[in-house]
Steps between C-alpha positions, in 0.01 A plus 500: 500500500238292683315433175820398320599266786156334500517451124857370511431236767203346316623148413250441220603825333867410540450169320285663232757774441782248459294294254398814310863608463604151385214496247637817338796298369262294285269765352375854545158532665228659290321803641167364376542203739510729806142525626499851646130484585572210735793686658290814561218292647733312733665824616158651570392192697819497707450867592131471587575195715746705705234770541259239638778382732552860613128526583505167697196367311591132527611530864160643589301213349739240640457603861127558463441151363734312733332652803189301404667157485409242764708200387833425333324375187278807480798732545685325217191514279467875561865560410466280192187679376659838566808384305280400206322837491815704566687309229236606247574869550835538677696218329609175659842635603369787712232275648746246639745767614218654705294204619762237582692708759165597657386138521834381638493764774156377605612136469802562722291672765233226518720201395303431182597276204725677251615292204161402355327840555796698360518275194125538444524880528768496230293273277191716556692813400606327177142391427354843571755679281421260214135610503546859380680641195714717729547258791841387386757612247468215252123558474578863414738371232237263360240779484737731312663238279180334377268804532259293707170666591387490862197281435712231336755513780241436770356206308846344555565618854162425662520120447862506625400696809216256577738204467757680717247568777397135497865403544550747787185374672630143487835602649339714772343191656847365580528776763374393839199693629622616840369791714681829448543779758356830384735698280511866605419762238769760438395862455560521125283753322440555131529854365185522289582782258854379410365146463223610263749701290735201489218272386419743218863499384506120529192491276683713242790253510263204458334670202848538349574131557178415321611713205233770506754778559880512451676322786739794554203708620458271801875509571504880504187514718659259749823700514313828558288339773801354683689830487194686627457267801865454591799508261666230710244252365694499172808374683324173590363418154618165359682636195691172474194316366460761223869466403473122525214499252699726267781244524257218418392683185863545392582132559187376322565737208844346455372144540240558231785574258681169573375227258563202731310667788211585270492140375513356852231721654279491191508121515340517845223734386309257279179489704319656795600210721869522409502874569324439831746232610804691373410816691410301812825298499734781394364717782643249747852580382503861377191640681165575339572860399798442265335178383190695396701768318704239311213270402271794420724592209450160336131412543149630453348247741425774752268305729748215538785738579287684755406180681847345483684808622265569789473139617876470447545744789444195721770238544862601550611794708604673175164432331410862567660801664223477758629158610848640556354781708297254709820310576686823578227630731485170688879502534481848653197454727432126543573295810601170336808415294529591132545134405182392672301780340650431156396134516145580614466786252627286210283199585183710516586696185571190293178341624319820398679503164391143429136560596461841339702388198237233429220752564668740256511229232126439554427875482697522175312207346144552622459862617706732281 
């Protein structure tokens, strides 16, 4: 019942389900348009993430690093760097759900700035997840849909990561460098053997994402691992994101059969730059995941779609699911009003979108 309730209350899934049902009145989805490899990979990632949560891996590194900070700027920088690295392997969503409450607890205790650091942690999680093929769900889709090899993917993601780190560094300097009382280290210990086993299973999942083995192998391995550690882990898996992606595939399959939609979207796919701008702008209104799935069915400009969808995670609060979670976590744990945070968050994100959007255009023209 807990699993069903968690799935049912997911707002993104609710909207997707309604749109999927409405789409059925226009055409029947084609089975060939349902990317089952992507669905298996996402399920596997969601399970392995919960296993890492169960083992308190991220909590351990968070408290170890923050105990070393001596100033407010250094503390923020440590959280931001940890968010970048964690986003690469544990997805941006899990990173912000873990790190933002931890930072806000420390901020409340020592009366530290909140709006700018929390926004930067969210941005860093987005940037880190963009770096790896398995860091976020739309990268997994791109890998499976275009059969991209890992070497090619990193030729796209490394320049974007460098540009993103430059942007974060610029924003970090807006935080005042004030002395920070020592942050006590909690007694959080890593269980070595379970962690090693989990890393091996994660490697199997990553190999599946890269296409070297069937993606269902990683999903089965993750399920077996979770059940072996604690069956209750399976109750906390984000099944809604898997169902949401299935809904996206249904909707896009129907849209591809509607001539006026095909004509409209195809007209925006004429060049790399138009694909880049279309994915970047559409992400601001429908989020970067459904935008990627929709546009991916109409273009072969893979690099442009990768850059546009990942940079498009900046901007509006719906630019990515990660942004919505940042806002939710601040609402639950922050000490200032929602309106004040929303204004600060939006201002910084749109500034980042403008700067990184130009950098992305330059990367597209002169690097890729």
